[in-house]
C-alpha positions as CSV (number, residue, x, y, z in Angstrom):
1,X,12.0,18.1,-40.2
2,X,11.2,19.3,-36.6
3,X,8.9,16.8,-35.0
4,X,6.6,17.3,-32.1
5,X,4.5,14.8,-30.1
6,X,1.6,15.6,-27.9
7,X,1.3,13.1,-25.1
8,X,-2.1,12.6,-23.6
9,X,-2.1,11.6,-19.9
10,X,-5.5,10.3,-19.0
11,X,-6.6,11.0,-15.4
12,X,-3.2,11.8,-13.9
13,X,-4.6,12.7,-10.6
14,X,-6.7,9.6,-9.9
15,X,-5.1,6.9,-12.1
16,X,-1.5,7.1,-11.0
17,X,-0.3,4.4,-8.7
18,X,2.8,2.1,-8.7
19,X,4.9,4.7,-10.5
20,X,2.9,4.9,-13.7
21,X,3.8,8.6,-14.1
22,X,7.2,7.3,-15.0
23,X,5.8,6.3,-18.4
24,X,5.1,10.0,-19.2
25,X,8.6,11.0,-18.1
26,X,10.1,8.3,-20.2
27,X,8.5,9.3,-23.4
28,X,9.3,13.0,-22.7
29,X,12.9,12.3,-22.0
30,X,13.5,10.0,-24.9
31,X,12.0,12.6,-27.2
32,X,14.1,15.3,-25.6
33,X,17.3,13.2,-26.1
34,X,16.5,13.1,-29.8
35,X,15.6,16.8,-30.1
36,X,11.9,15.9,-30.6
37,X,9.6,18.5,-29.1
38,X,6.9,17.1,-26.8
39,X,4.0,18.4,-24.8
40,X,2.0,16.6,-22.1
41,X,-1.7,17.3,-22.0
42,X,-3.3,16.5,-18.6
43,X,-6.6,14.9,-19.3
44,X,-8.2,14.9,-15.8
45,X,-11.9,14.7,-14.8
46,X,-14.1,16.9,-17.0
47,X,-11.5,17.4,-19.7
48,X,-13.0,18.5,-23.1
49,X,-12.9,16.0,-25.9
50,X,-11.0,18.5,-28.1
51,X,-8.0,18.1,-25.8
52,X,-8.1,14.3,-26.2
53,X,-8.4,14.4,-30.0
54,X,-5.2,16.5,-30.5
55,X,-3.0,13.9,-28.7
56,X,-0.6,11.8,-30.7
57,X,0.0,9.1,-28.0
58,X,-2.1,8.2,-25.0
59,X,-1.1,6.9,-21.5
60,X,-3.4,5.8,-18.7
61,X,-2.5,4.1,-15.4
62,X,-4.2,2.2,-12.7
63,X,-6.0,3.2,-9.5
64,X,-8.0,1.7,-6.6
65,X,-11.7,1.0,-6.9
66,X,-13.0,4.3,-5.5
67,X,-11.0,6.4,-7.9
68,X,-11.8,4.1,-10.8
69,X,-15.6,4.7,-10.2
70,X,-15.1,8.4,-10.6
71,X,-13.0,8.0,-13.7
72,X,-15.5,5.5,-15.2
73,X,-18.4,8.0,-15.0
74,X,-16.3,10.7,-16.8
75,X,-14.7,8.4,-19.3
76,X,-18.1,6.9,-20.5
77,X,-19.0,10.4,-21.7
78,X,-15.9,10.3,-24.0
79,X,-16.2,6.7,-25.2
80,X,-16.9,7.5,-28.8
81,X,-13.9,9.9,-29.0
82,X,-11.5,7.4,-27.4
83,X,-12.8,4.6,-29.6
84,X,-12.3,6.7,-32.7
85,X,-8.6,7.4,-31.7
86,X,-7.9,3.7,-30.9
87,X,-9.6,2.6,-34.2
88,X,-7.6,5.3,-35.9
89,X,-4.3,3.6,-34.8
90,X,-3.3,6.3,-32.3
91,X,-0.7,4.5,-30.1
92,X,-1.6,4.1,-26.4
93,X,-0.7,2.1,-23.3
94,X,-3.4,1.3,-20.8
95,X,-2.3,-0.2,-17.5
96,X,-4.2,-2.3,-15.0
97,X,-7.5,-0.5,-14.2
98,X,-7.3,1.4,-17.5
99,X,-6.8,-1.9,-19.3
100,X,-9.8,-3.4,-17.6
101,X,-11.9,-0.3,-18.5
102,X,-11.4,-1.0,-22.2
103,X,-13.0,-4.4,-22.0
104,X,-16.7,-5.6,-21.9
105,X,-17.1,-5.6,-18.2
106,X,-15.6,-6.1,-14.7
107,X,-17.3,-8.5,-12.4
108,X,-16.6,-7.6,-8.7
109,X,-16.2,-10.2,-6.0
110,X,-19.8,-9.5,-4.9
111,X,-21.1,-10.4,-8.3
112,X,-21.8,-6.9,-9.3
113,X,-21.1,-6.2,-13.0
114,X,-19.4,-2.9,-13.9
115,X,-19.9,-2.2,-17.6
116,X,-16.8,-1.5,-19.6
117,X,-16.2,0.7,-22.7
118,X,-16.3,-2.5,-25.0
119,X,-13.4,-1.3,-27.1
120,X,-11.3,-4.4,-26.4
121,X,-12.7,-7.9,-26.7
122,X,-12.1,-9.1,-23.2
123,X,-13.6,-9.2,-19.7
124,X,-12.3,-9.2,-16.1
125,X,-13.6,-11.0,-13.0
126,X,-12.5,-10.8,-9.4
127,X,-12.7,-14.2,-7.8
128,X,-13.2,-12.9,-4.3
129,X,-11.3,-11.8,-1.2
130,X,-10.1,-15.3,-0.4
131,X,-8.4,-15.6,-3.8
132,X,-4.7,-15.1,-4.2
133,X,-3.7,-11.6,-5.3
134,X,-1.5,-11.6,-8.4
135,X,1.5,-9.6,-7.3
136,X,5.3,-9.4,-7.9
137,X,7.9,-8.7,-10.5
138,X,7.0,-10.2,-13.9
139,X,8.5,-11.0,-17.3
140,X,6.7,-11.7,-20.5
141,X,7.8,-12.2,-24.1
142,X,6.6,-10.4,-27.2
143,X,7.7,-11.2,-30.7
144,X,8.6,-7.6,-31.5
145,X,10.1,-6.4,-28.3
146,X,11.5,-9.5,-26.8
147,X,11.3,-9.9,-23.0
148,X,9.5,-7.1,-21.2
149,X,9.8,-6.6,-17.5
150,X,7.5,-4.9,-14.9
151,X,5.6,-5.3,-11.7
152,X,2.1,-6.5,-11.4
153,X,-0.4,-6.1,-8.5
154,X,-4.0,-7.0,-9.3
155,X,-6.9,-9.0,-8.0
156,X,-8.9,-9.2,-11.2
157,X,-8.5,-12.0,-13.8
158,X,-8.7,-10.9,-17.4
159,X,-9.8,-13.2,-20.2
160,X,-9.3,-12.4,-23.9
161,X,-11.9,-12.9,-26.6
162,X,-11.3,-14.0,-30.2
163,X,-10.9,-10.6,-31.6
164,X,-7.8,-9.5,-29.7
165,X,-4.3,-10.8,-29.3
166,X,-2.3,-11.1,-26.1
167,X,0.6,-8.6,-25.6
168,X,2.8,-11.6,-24.8
169,X,3.5,-14.9,-23.2
170,X,4.2,-15.1,-19.5
171,X,7.8,-16.1,-18.5
172,X,7.6,-15.2,-14.8
173,X,4.6,-14.0,-12.9
174,X,0.9,-14.3,-13.5
175,X,-0.2,-12.1,-16.4
176,X,-3.8,-11.7,-17.3
177,X,-5.2,-14.4,-15.1
178,X,-2.5,-16.7,-13.7
179,X,-3.7,-19.7,-15.8
180,X,-3.4,-19.3,-19.5
181,X,0.1,-17.7,-19.7
182,X,-1.0,-14.6,-21.5
183,X,-0.2,-11.1,-20.5
184,X,-2.0,-8.0,-21.7
185,X,-3.6,-7.4,-25.0
186,X,-2.9,-5.7,-28.3
187,X,-5.5,-4.0,-30.5
188,X,-4.2,-2.0,-33.5
189,X,-1.6,0.3,-31.9
190,X,-3.1,0.1,-28.4
191,X,-1.6,-2.0,-25.6
192,X,-3.2,-3.1,-22.4
193,X,-1.1,-4.6,-19.7
194,X,-0.9,-5.3,-16.0
195,X,2.7,-4.2,-15.7
196,X,3.4,-1.2,-13.5
197,X,6.8,-0.4,-12.4
198,X,6.5,1.6,-14.6
199,X,6.8,-0.4,-17.8
200,X,8.3,2.1,-20.3
201,X,11.7,3.0,-18.6
202,X,12.3,-0.7,-18.0
203,X,11.6,-1.5,-21.6
204,X,13.0,1.2,-23.8
205,X,12.5,-0.7,-27.1
206,X,8.8,-0.6,-26.4
207,X,8.9,3.1,-25.5
208,X,10.7,3.9,-28.7
209,X,8.2,2.0,-30.7
210,X,5.4,4.2,-29.4
211,X,7.4,7.3,-30.2
212,X,8.2,6.2,-33.7
213,X,4.7,4.9,-34.5
214,X,3.1,8.1,-33.2
215,X,5.4,10.3,-35.4
216,X,4.8,8.1,-38.4
217,X,1.0,8.4,-38.0
218,X,1.1,12.1,-37.3
219,X,3.5,13.1,-40.1
220,X,2.5,10.3,-42.5
221,X,6.1,9.3,-43.2
222,X,8.6,6.7,-42.2
223,X,10.6,7.9,-39.2
224,X,14.0,6.6,-38.1
225,X,14.7,7.5,-34.5
226,X,18.2,8.6,-33.6
227,X,20.0,6.0,-31.6
228,X,20.6,6.9,-28.0
229,X,22.7,5.3,-25.2
230,X,20.8,2.6,-23.4
231,X,23.4,1.2,-21.1
232,X,21.7,2.3,-17.9
233,X,18.3,0.9,-18.9
234,X,19.9,-2.4,-19.8
235,X,21.7,-2.7,-16.5
236,X,18.4,-2.2,-14.7
237,X,16.7,-4.8,-16.8
238,X,19.5,-7.3,-16.2
239,X,19.4,-6.7,-12.5
240,X,15.7,-7.5,-12.3
241,X,16.1,-10.5,-14.7
242,X,18.9,-11.9,-12.5
243,X,16.6,-11.5,-9.4
244,X,14.0,-13.6,-11.2
245,X,16.5,-16.1,-12.7
246,X,15.5,-15.1,-16.2
247,X,17.9,-14.7,-19.1
248,X,17.2,-11.7,-21.4
């Protein structure tokens, strides 16, 4: 069977810092190396819902406050469509600001409350300008993917509710809030995380999971991905792990 994946890149112009576009490149190349066709749909400000609904996997990065305000106004108009896709098990990775958007609210240092999409059972608070920013290389462990590596840079502290699971346990770094040793969140096939870097090229097992799951949902069949050489990715992972004195 000739497979094809449509990758939806949410707000590529405004939500694209710390190399998050590398996640799109990674999915595209890992499909190409397996002779899987792929198409990337750029879902920028004002995109029609029809373009979102045809996507098989979703990616959304982070941004600074001003850009996130513009995105929030546009994204609220599409909340029902995005919620439907997430509830329908469409795989997705939502990073930093995108991760925060999916929660109940974001409380700014001033005390101002920015309403979230309320798809994920979590909330985020910024403790203020005098608080330590959570920044640096990070490693966390997930039962399925093992140790995942990335780079975090965030002021907000995210706290998970009862109806959502953490993506993993922090080994090095800060994770969601720097206190409870959790990093990110998983809801159905959607993953929220603070790891930039970007996360997918540094963690090919996770990238391949997204590809495989997206194909299985689209084609309603079990899909076994062709094995590809991963020596270069593993060398990169080992180099970062060594720098952090972490065994992977």
